[in-house]
N, C-alpha and C positions, 0 to 999 in steps of 0.2 A: 679215559682222559681226552678232552678235546684239544686238538692242536690250535694254538693261536694263529690268527691271520694278520699280516701286516699289509694294510691297504694303503698304497702310495697316494700322495696328494695329487689333485688334478686341477688344472686351470679351466677346463672345459665346463660350461654351464650345464650342458646336457648332451647325452648321446642317445639317439634312437636308431635301432637297427631293424631293417625290413628284410625278410626273406622274399625273393622274387615271387611273382604270381605263378600259378600252376603251369608247368611246361608240358610240351608234348611227351617228353621222357617221363615226367611224373605220371601222366596218364598211362603210358605204355607199361611202366613198371607195376602200377596198380593192377592193370589187366593181366599181366603175367603172373602176379601173385595170386589173383583170383582163380585163374585157370590152371595154374601149375606148369605153365609153359616153360621150357628150358632153353629155347632159342634166344638169340640176342634181339631184343624188341626194338632197338633204336640203331640206325646207321649213322655214319659220320663221326664227328668228334664232339666232345662234351661242350667245349666253349661255344659251339655254333647251335646248340639245341635252342629252338625258339619257344616263345610262349604259346600255349594253346589259346583257343578262343575264350574259354572261361578264365584263363590267366590274364588276358587283356581286360576282361570285365573286372577282375580283382584289382588290377593296377589302376583302373579308372575309379574304383571305389576308394582306393588309397588316395587318389587325387582329391576326392571329396572329403576324405578324412583330413587332409592337409588344410583345405579351405575352411574347415570348421574348428581348427585349433584357435584358442583364444589369442587376441592380439599380444604380440611380444613373446609368444610361445612357439612360433614357427621357426624351424631351423634356418640358419643363414648360411650354411655350407652343406653341400651334398657331396659325398664321396661314394663312387660306384664301382662295383666289380667290372672287369672288362668283358665278362661273358655276355652273350647276346640276350639271354633271358632276363638278366639283371638290368642291363642298359635299356631294354625295351620297357621293363616295368617302370623305370624312372621317366622315360619319354612319355608314356601314357599318363602317368601321374601329372607331369608338367602340363600336358595338353588339357587335362581335365581341370586342373586348378590354375586358373589364369594368373594368379598372384605370385607364381613362382618364376616368372620370366627373368627377373634380375638376380636370382639366387646363384651364387657361385657354385659351379659343379666341376669336379675333377674325377678322373678315373685312376685307380691305383691297382697295380698288378697283384699286390699282396692280398687283395680282397677276392681273388679268384677262388673257385670252389676247390674242395679237397681233390687232389690228383690221385687217381686210382691206378695209374701205371698201365701195365699190360692187361688189366681187367677193367679198363675204362668202359662204362656203359654196360657192364655185366649186371644182371640181376643176381640175387643170392642163389636162385635155382639154377641159373646158367653157370655160375661159378661151381656149384656142386656137381653139375653134370659133366663139366669139362675138366675140373681139377679138384676131385674130392679131398685130396690131401691138403690143398690150400684152403678149402672150405673148413676143414677140421682145424687147421691152424688159426684161422680167423676166429672161430668160436672159442678156441682154447685161450688165445691171447686176450680177446675182448676188443670191442670196437675202438676204444680210446687209444690202445697201444698197437693195434694191427696195422702193419705197413705192407701193402701189396708190392710185389716186385716192380720197381720203377716208379712207385707212387709215394704217398705220404700217409703217415699215421696222424691221428688228431693231435698228437703231441707236436708234430712238425707244423701243423696249421696254427697251433697256439703260439709257437715261436714267432712266426711271421706276423701274426696279428698283434703280438706284444710289441714287436718292433714298430709296426704301423702306429699303434696307440702312442708310443713314446714320441715319435716324430709329429703326430697329430697334435699332441698336447703342446709341443713347442711352437708349432707353426700356426695354430688356431686358438691362441689363448683367449679365454673368455667367450668363445663362440658356442652356439648350439649346433650340433652336427647330426646330419642324417646319413646313415650308411645303408646302401641298397646292395644286398649281396646274397648269400646262400646260408642254408641251415648250419653248415659246418662253421662258417664265419661267426654266426650269432652265438653258437655254442662256445666257440673259442673265446669270443668277447666275454661271455659270462665267466669263464674260468679265469682269464687274465685279470679282469676287473674285480674278481674275488680276492685278489691280493696274494702276496707271498705266503705260502702255506696253505693255499686253497687245495682241497682234496680233489683229485681227478674223479670225474663221475664214473660210477660203476656201470651205469647205463645212460646212454646219451639222452638228454631230455628232448621231447618232440618240439619241433619248431614248425608250425603250420605255414603253408604257402600264404603269402601276402599278410603275414602277421607282423605286429609291431612290438618290439621289446624296448624298454626305456630305462635308462640310468640318469638320475638327476644328481646335481651337485648338492651334497648335504655336508656343510661344515668343511668344505674344501676337498671332499672325496666323492667319487661317483658311486651312488648306491642304486641297486636295482629296485625299481618301483613297479614295473609290470613286465610280464613275460608272455610272449606269444599271443598278444591280444588280437582277436579277430572280430570284435564287436562291430567294426565298420563294414563287415562283409554280410551282416545278417539282414540288411534291408532287402525286401522282396525285389527280385529282378526277373526279367523274361528268361525262360529256359534257353540254354545254348546247346546246340547239337555238337557233340564231340566225336572225334575219331582217335583211337588209341595208337596212333602212329604219326610220323612226321609228314 
């Protein structure tokens, strides 16, 4: 038997959510997974992790995507995560698409990435090497419910995203909103906008870097119309030399 979902009404005309462009940490984590390295691949703190050079290229491609939206379909409000990689993504978008100069932009702390507590910037292999019991607990509990010491479960992220959406609906009635943030935020948006009774995902759906997910108002409710769209990134570009570290 399928549980019914109660999707609340929304005054927003549309919500688009972008995951930031590829960061130096994304590159370092991918390289650590490829090699099986168990060290910490990134130094510093999560909120300061910058975009990689290819991430900047992706952000500029998003700016071109913005410029090619049909008249009347461009967002008139941008809400951004306070983290460096998200803010830089929006900055590069705005520089590339000259017609976003007058778009209202705000930064909201509730759109920060999922906090991993004492295991901030740990790869799964690094966690396994340093705390095998905690790695076992993470696998046993599942990613949606796993809360690292001092950090957040995805359930916690969904709570703050839900509060953000409630306030946004009141403060930006009738507006088309672009959110520039992180994969955890986009996943939480999908869950919250699924309505009361939405089933928590057994496995977190992938959200590619620089992808666009869209919800459009259909009959007074926001409905998911595209997920993780990256078609704007497929245009041929000159290769960019990368380094898997900050």
